[in-house]
C-alpha positions in Angstrom: -0.2 -0.1 0.2 1.3 3.4 -0.9 0.5 4.8 2.8 2.1 8.4 2.1 5.5 10.1 1.3 8.5 8.1 2.1 11.9 7.9 1.1 11.3 4.4 0.2 8.2 3.0 -1.1 9.5 -1.0 -1.7 7.6 -2.9 -3.8 4.5 -0.7 -5.3 1.4 -2.7 -5.4 -1.3 -2.0 -8.4 -5.1 -1.0 -7.5 -7.7 -3.2 -8.7 -11.3 -3.7 -7.7 -11.5 -1.1 -4.8 -7.8 -2.2 -3.2 -4.1 -2.7 -3.4 -3.2 -5.6 -4.6 0.2 -7.6 -4.6 1.3 -8.0 -7.8 3.1 -11.6 -8.6 5.6 -10.8 -11.7 9.2 -11.5 -13.1 9.6 -8.1 -13.6 10.2 -5.2 -12.1 11.5 -1.7 -13.1 12.8 0.6 -10.2 11.7 4.1 -10.0 14.2 6.9 -8.4 14.1 10.4 -7.0 15.6 12.0 -10.0 17.7 14.9 -7.4 19.5 12.0 -5.9 19.7 9.0 -8.3 18.6 6.7 -5.9 15.8 4.0 -6.1 13.2 4.6 -4.4 11.0 2.0 -4.9 10.3 -1.2 -7.3 7.4 -1.1 -10.3 5.9 -4.4 -11.3 5.3 -5.0 -15.1 1.8 -6.4 -15.0 1.7 -8.6 -18.2 -2.3 -9.9 -17.9 -4.9 -7.0 -17.5 -7.7 -9.2 -17.4 -8.0 -8.5 -13.6 -8.2 -5.4 -13.6 -10.6 -4.8 -17.0 -12.9 -7.3 -15.4 -13.1 -5.5 -12.4 -13.9 -2.6 -14.3 -16.2 -4.4 -16.8 -18.5 -5.6 -13.8 -18.3 -2.3 -12.0 -19.6 -0.9 -15.1 -22.7 -2.4 -14.7 -24.2 -0.6 -11.9 -22.1 2.2 -11.9 -23.6 3.3 -15.2 -27.1 3.1 -13.7 -26.2 5.4 -10.6 -27.9 8.5 -10.9 -25.4 11.4 -11.9 -26.4 13.9 -9.3 -25.0 11.0 -7.0 -22.1 10.4 -8.8 -21.2 13.6 -8.4 -21.2 13.5 -4.6 -18.1 10.7 -4.9 -16.4 13.4 -6.7 -17.1 16.4 -4.6 -15.9 14.0 -1.7 -12.8 13.0 -3.9 -12.1 16.6 -4.2 -11.8 17.1 -0.5 -9.6 14.5 0.1 -7.3 15.9 -2.4 -7.3 19.1 -0.9 -6.8 17.5 2.4 -3.6 15.6 1.1 -2.4 18.3 -1.1 1.1 18.8 0.7 1.8 15.4 0.3 0.6 14.9 -3.2 2.9 17.8 -3.9 5.9 16.4 -2.4 5.4 12.8 -4.1 5.0 14.7 -7.5 8.4 16.8 -6.7 10.0 13.9 -5.4 9.4 10.7 -8.0 9.3 13.3 -11.3 12.0 15.6 -10.3 9.7 19.0 -10.4 10.4 21.8 -8.4 7.9 22.3 -5.2 6.6 25.3 -7.1 5.5 23.3 -10.3 4.3 20.3 -8.2 2.0 22.6 -6.9 0.7 24.2 -10.1 0.4 20.3 -10.9 -1.9 19.8 -8.4 -4.2 22.9 -8.6 -4.5 22.2 -12.5 -5.7 18.6 -11.7 -8.0 20.0 -9.2 -9.4 22.6 -11.8 -10.1 19.7 -13.9 -12.0 18.2 -11.0 -14.3 21.3 -10.8 -14.8 21.2 -14.4 -16.2 17.9 -14.1 -18.8 18.9 -11.2 -20.5 20.8 -13.9 -21.0 17.5 -15.7 -25.2 17.6 -15.2 -25.4 20.6 -17.5 -22.9 18.8 -20.2 -24.8 16.1 -20.2 -28.1 18.3 -20.2 -26.9 19.2 -24.2 -29.8 17.4 -25.7 -31.9 17.6 -28.7 -35.6 16.9 -28.4 -38.0 17.8 -31.7 -41.7 17.1 -31.4 -43.3 16.0 -34.3 -41.2 15.6 -36.8 -43.1 13.5 -39.5 -46.4 14.0 -40.0 -49.3 11.5 -40.4 -52.4 10.4 -38.1 -49.7 9.4 -35.5 -47.1 12.2 -34.5 -43.6 11.1 -34.2 -41.1 12.5 -31.7 -37.3 12.6 -32.2 -34.4 13.2 -29.5 -31.0 12.2 -28.7 -29.7 10.8 -24.9 -26.3 10.9 -24.0 -24.8 7.1 -22.8 -21.6 6.4 -21.0 -19.7 3.5 -22.7 -17.7 1.1 -20.7 -14.3 0.6 -19.8 -11.6 3.2 -20.9 -8.2 2.9 -20.5 -6.1 6.0 -19.5 -2.2 5.5 -20.6 -0.2 9.0 -19.5 2.9 10.2 -19.7 5.7 10.9 -16.7 5.9 14.8 -16.8 2.3 15.3 -15.7 1.4 11.8 -13.5 -1.7 13.3 -11.5 -2.9 16.5 -13.8 -2.7 14.7 -17.0 -5.0 11.6 -15.4 -7.0 13.9 -13.9 -7.8 15.5 -17.8 -9.7 12.2 -18.5 -10.9 10.4 -15.1 -13.4 13.1 -13.5 -15.1 13.3 -16.3 -15.4 9.5 -17.2 -16.4 8.1 -14.0 -18.5 10.9 -13.5 -20.1 10.1 -16.9 -20.7 6.7 -15.8 -17.7 4.6 -16.7 -15.1 2.8 -15.7 -11.2 3.3 -15.9 -8.3 1.6 -15.7 -5.4 4.0 -15.7 -1.8 2.7 -16.6 0.5 5.9 -15.5 3.9 6.0 -16.4 6.9 3.4 -15.2 9.0 6.1 -14.6 7.0 7.6 -11.4 3.9 6.1 -10.2 4.2 6.9 -7.1 1.7 9.9 -6.7 -1.2 8.1 -8.9 -1.1 5.4 -6.6 -1.3 7.1 -3.5 -4.8 9.0 -5.4 -6.3 5.9 -6.3 -6.3 5.1 -2.2 -8.6 8.8 -2.0 -11.2 7.2 -4.6 -11.7 4.6 -2.6 -11.8 6.7 0.8 -14.2 9.0 -1.4 -16.9 5.6 -1.2 -16.2 5.0 -5.4 -17.6 1.0 -5.8 -14.7 -1.0 -6.3 -13.4 -1.5 -9.7 -14.9 2.1 -10.8 -10.9 3.2 -10.5 -8.1 0.9 -11.0 -4.6 1.3 -11.6 -2.0 -0.9 -13.1 1.6 -0.4 -13.4 4.0 -1.6 -16.2 5.7 -1.2 -19.3 4.6 -0.7 -23.0 3.6 -4.4 -23.3 0.9 -3.7 -19.9 -0.9 -0.7 -22.3 -0.4 -2.5 -25.5 -2.6 -5.4 -23.6 -5.2 -2.7 -22.3 -5.5 -1.2 -25.8 -6.2 -4.6 -27.4 -8.5 -5.8 -24.7 -11.6 -6.6 -26.0 -13.8 -5.1 -22.6 -12.1 -1.9 -23.2 -14.0 0.4 -25.7 -11.6 3.7 -25.2 -8.1 4.4 -25.3 -7.1 8.2 -24.2 -2.8 8.4 -24.7 -0.9 11.4 -24.1 3.1 10.5 -24.7 5.3 11.0 -27.6 4.3 10.8 -31.3 6.3 8.2 -32.3 4.5 6.0 -29.2 1.3 8.1 -30.3 1.0 7.0 -33.6 1.5 3.4 -32.4 -1.6 3.7 -29.9 -3.5 5.7 -32.5 -2.8 2.5 -35.2 -3.1 -0.3 -32.5 -6.4 1.0 -31.0 -8.0 1.8 -34.7 -7.4 -1.4 -35.7 -9.3 -3.3 -32.5 -12.1 -1.0 -32.9 -11.6 1.6 -30.4 -12.6 4.8 -29.6 -8.9 6.9 -29.4 -7.4 10.1 -28.1 -4.3 10.7 -28.8 -2.2 13.9 -27.7 1.6 13.8 -29.0 4.7 15.6 -29.1 5.6 18.9 -29.9 8.2 21.2 -31.1 6.5 24.7 -29.9 8.0 28.3 -31.8 8.3 31.0 -29.6 8.2 34.4 -32.0 10.0 37.7 -30.3 8.9 40.9 -32.2 11.5 43.9 -32.0 8.4 45.9 -30.5 8.0 43.3 -27.7 7.8 44.6 -24.1 8.3 45.4 -21.5 11.7 43.9 -21.5 12.1 42.5 -18.0 8.5 40.9 -17.8 9.3 39.2 -21.9 12.7 37.7 -20.7 11.2 36.6 -17.1 8.4 34.6 -19.0 10.5 33.1 -21.6 13.0 31.9 -19.1 10.3 29.9 -17.2 8.3 28.5 -20.3 11.8 26.8 -21.5 13.5 25.9 -17.9 10.6 25.1 -15.5 10.0 20.8 -15.2 13.5 21.5 -17.4 11.2 21.8 -20.1 10.2 18.1 -19.8 6.4 19.2 -20.7 4.4 19.0 -24.2 3.7 23.2 -23.8 7.4 23.8 -23.5 8.9 26.2 -26.1 10.8 24.6 -28.2 12.5 27.3 -30.4 13.4 30.9 -29.9 12.3 32.8 -33.1 13.9 36.6 -32.7 12.9 38.7 -35.4 15.5 41.4 -36.9 16.5 44.0 -33.7 14.7 41.4 -31.3 17.8 40.0 -31.8 20.3 42.4 -30.3 17.7 43.3 -27.6 17.0 40.1 -26.4 19.7 37.8 -26.9 22.3 38.5 -23.8 19.5 39.5 -21.6 18.1 35.9 -22.1 21.4 34.5 -21.7 22.0 36.3 -18.3 18.8 35.6 -17.2 19.4 31.6 -17.8 22.7 31.9 -16.4 21.0 32.9 -13.1 18.4 30.1 -12.7 19.0 28.2 -9.4 19.4 24.3 -10.3 19.5 21.9 -7.5 17.5 19.5 -5.4 13.5 19.6 -6.4 11.9 19.4 -2.9 14.4 22.6 -1.6 11.8 25.9 -2.0 14.4 28.2 -3.7 15.2 25.7 -6.3 14.1 27.0 -9.8 14.8 24.0 -12.2 15.6 20.3 -10.8 16.8 17.3 -12.8 15.4 15.7 -15.8 13.4 12.8 -14.9 16.0 9.8 -15.6 19.8 9.2 -16.6 18.9 7.9 -19.8 16.7 11.4 -20.4 20.0 13.3 -19.3 22.1 11.8 -21.8 19.9 11.8 -24.5 19.4 15.5 -24.4 23.0 16.3 -23.6 23.5 13.9 -26.9 21.4 16.4 -29.2 23.0 19.2 -27.8 26.3 17.6 -28.8 25.0 17.1 -32.4 23.5 21.1 -32.4 27.2 22.2 -31.5 29.0 19.6 -34.4 26.4 20.8 -37.1 27.5 24.5 -36.3 25.7 25.7 -33.2 27.2 27.8 -31.0 26.8 27.2 -27.2 26.5 30.6 -25.2 25.6 28.6 -22.4 26.6 24.9 -22.0 24.8 23.0 -19.3 26.3 19.8 -20.0 29.0 21.1 -17.6 26.7 22.0 -14.6 28.4 21.1 -11.3 25.2 20.9 -8.3 25.7 20.3 -4.7 27.9 17.6 -4.3 25.4 15.4 -2.2 23.0 15.5 -5.1 26.1 14.9 -7.9 24.3 11.4 -8.5 21.3 13.3 -9.8 19.8 13.6 -13.2 20.8 17.0 -13.5 21.7 19.7 -16.8 21.9 23.1 -16.2 20.1 25.6 -18.9 21.8 25.7 -22.0 21.6 28.3 -25.3 22.6 27.4 -28.4 22.9 30.2 -31.1 22.7 30.3 -34.4 20.6 27.4 -35.0 19.9 26.9 -38.5 16.1 25.7 -39.6 17.1 22.4 -40.7 19.2 21.4 -37.6 17.8 18.6 -35.7 18.0 20.8 -32.3 15.4 23.2 -34.5 13.0 20.3 -35.8 13.0 17.8 -33.2 11.5 17.7 -29.8 14.2 18.1 -26.9 12.1 17.4 -23.7 14.9 19.3 -21.6 16.5 22.5 -20.7 17.5 24.0 -23.7 16.7 27.2 -25.8 17.9 27.2 -30.0 18.0 30.4 -30.9 16.9 31.1 -34.3 17.2 34.8 -36.3 15.1 35.8 -39.0 14.6 39.6 -40.7 10.7 39.8 -40.7 7.5 38.7 -39.3 6.3 36.6 -42.9 10.2 34.7 -42.5 9.4 33.8 -38.6 5.8 33.0 -39.2 6.9 30.8 -42.4 9.2 29.0 -40.2 6.7 28.5 -37.4 4.4 26.8 -39.9 7.0 24.6 -41.6 7.7 21.8 -38.8 5.6 18.6 -38.6 4.3 19.6 -35.2 1.3 21.7 -34.3 0.5 22.0 -30.5 1.4 25.3 -29.4 3.2 28.8 -30.6 3.6 31.9 -28.9 4.1 35.3 -30.3 5.7 38.7 -27.9 4.9 41.9 -29.4 3.0 45.3 -28.6 1.5 44.9 -32.1 -2.5 43.8 -32.4 -2.3 43.7 -36.1 0.9 41.4 -35.3 -0.7 39.5 -32.3 -4.0 38.7 -35.0 -2.0 37.7 -37.6 -0.2 35.1 -35.8 -3.0 34.1 -34.0 -4.8 33.5 -37.5 -2.4 31.8 -39.2 -0.6 29.6 -37.3 -0.9 26.3 -37.4 -1.1 25.5 -34.0 -3.8 24.0 -31.6 -2.9 26.4 -28.7 -1.8 30.1 -29.4 -0.4 32.2 -26.8 0.2 36.0 -27.0 2.7 37.4 -24.6 3.1 34.2 -23.4 5.6 31.6 -23.6 3.5 28.6 -22.7 -0.2 28.7 -24.1 -2.0 26.1 -21.8 -5.6 26.4 -21.7 -7.7 25.9 -18.7 -10.0 22.7 -18.5 -13.2 24.2 -19.9 -11.4 24.7 -23.4 -10.2 22.2 -25.4 -6.6 21.0 -25.2 -5.7 21.5 -28.9 -3.3 20.2 -31.5 -2.4 19.6 -34.8 -0.3 17.7 -37.3 1.9 15.4 -35.8 1.2 16.2 -32.4 -2.5 15.3 -32.1 -4.2 12.3 -33.5 -7.9 11.7 -33.5 -11.1 13.9 -33.6 -11.5 15.0 -29.8 -9.1 16.4 -27.9 -8.5 16.6 -24.0 -10.5 18.4 -21.3 -14.0 19.4 -22.3 -13.9 17.8 -25.5 -13.7 14.2 -23.4 -17.3 14.4 -22.8 -18.0 13.8 -26.1 -15.2 10.7 -25.9 -16.4 9.3 -22.9 -20.4 9.4 -24.1 -22.3 8.5 -27.2 -25.7 9.8 -28.1 -28.5 7.6 -28.8 -31.3 8.7 -30.9 -35.1 7.8 -29.7 -37.5 8.1 -31.9 -41.4 7.5 -30.9 -44.7 7.2 -32.2 -48.0 6.5 -30.0 -51.2 5.7 -31.4 
């Protein structure tokens, strides 16, 4: 059982049918405190998901018939329990993901925003259509649409937001009458396993919410399971493409949020300079750059290059890197040693292709007490060409590639030239440039004078091109994802 924050969680359980269960497997994966490099738990790799899916399927039969008002009472109790355990959940997030306490508090708050949105489910369910007497004749015919839950949904989520992203889906899914099996990332499942116990304490019937651990094979088993009706996935584009194809091939409805390379365009008139720089720095370096809405390229237009380049470098040099559970830390480690090596390799390749390191985080040294952690310091690369890998592929690390263009049109053309379309931002004091950028940039989330364009839960979480697969997006769009509309028509003689 995951009872609360600890220095070591031992062999982690799964949460199935309303209780923690020990998993018997021949394979365990380590989960780390990335700030120390120390193993803090063992994650069982579940091969057979039948027990979890079966529990969810059995629970659906009764849960789907519970009145929606009653289902809301469970959610209200869950919210109260989450708020009661806020500090503990925040510390687990910080410890197991490597994000700062500030970032962890932000994640918790955004998860609660999703709960608040789901508490409005009755009004969302009320969006029905009824037309009286749609066909003439001796007996009138009436026609109406109703929403119905569908069954068991698999929810497969990434490491960077192990509570917030599951909460894009779970509160809506279960309040709409479905049941779920969550598979969190094998890198950091501690916080979601703890939160599972709060569903039990909130009174949710056994089987409504289940949490299983494992790797890609576990996810594949969930996607292919005949009793799973739909799959919600957030992760890399490479895996997202596989999930989308696999789910479709097995007749599932599917929602896939994928990778990104978000351009941040800075015009010469951008101001005030101090706020622009601070916003750019927080966008690139919060969570060590490990989020799909993080800026991917800093695009300086015309005189903005001379105005902002050195200001950005100077502020990046002052970012306080250190152990994530210390309040003063502004940027913590990457989630794993493999992630650190991958990002360092991309930086090395960019330098080999001609990029100039204005600030090289590969040489960063933290307090010796945390020397075994997975740290990279802030990195700023100048002279990045549009065709370099570092300008085209997602880094998912604390790196600012700087690209320089002479005009707005050139910057916009570059912003639209990549294969991703998650987000794009512009800094300007010109209403004309802001409007033109918002209208013409090919991205699902557009920021004006903000480097991270993150919509609140009652908006869809947009995405285009290879940043998204499917039709319905996360957040508010998930109301349609987790229900289907039935048309009922009747005649009475």
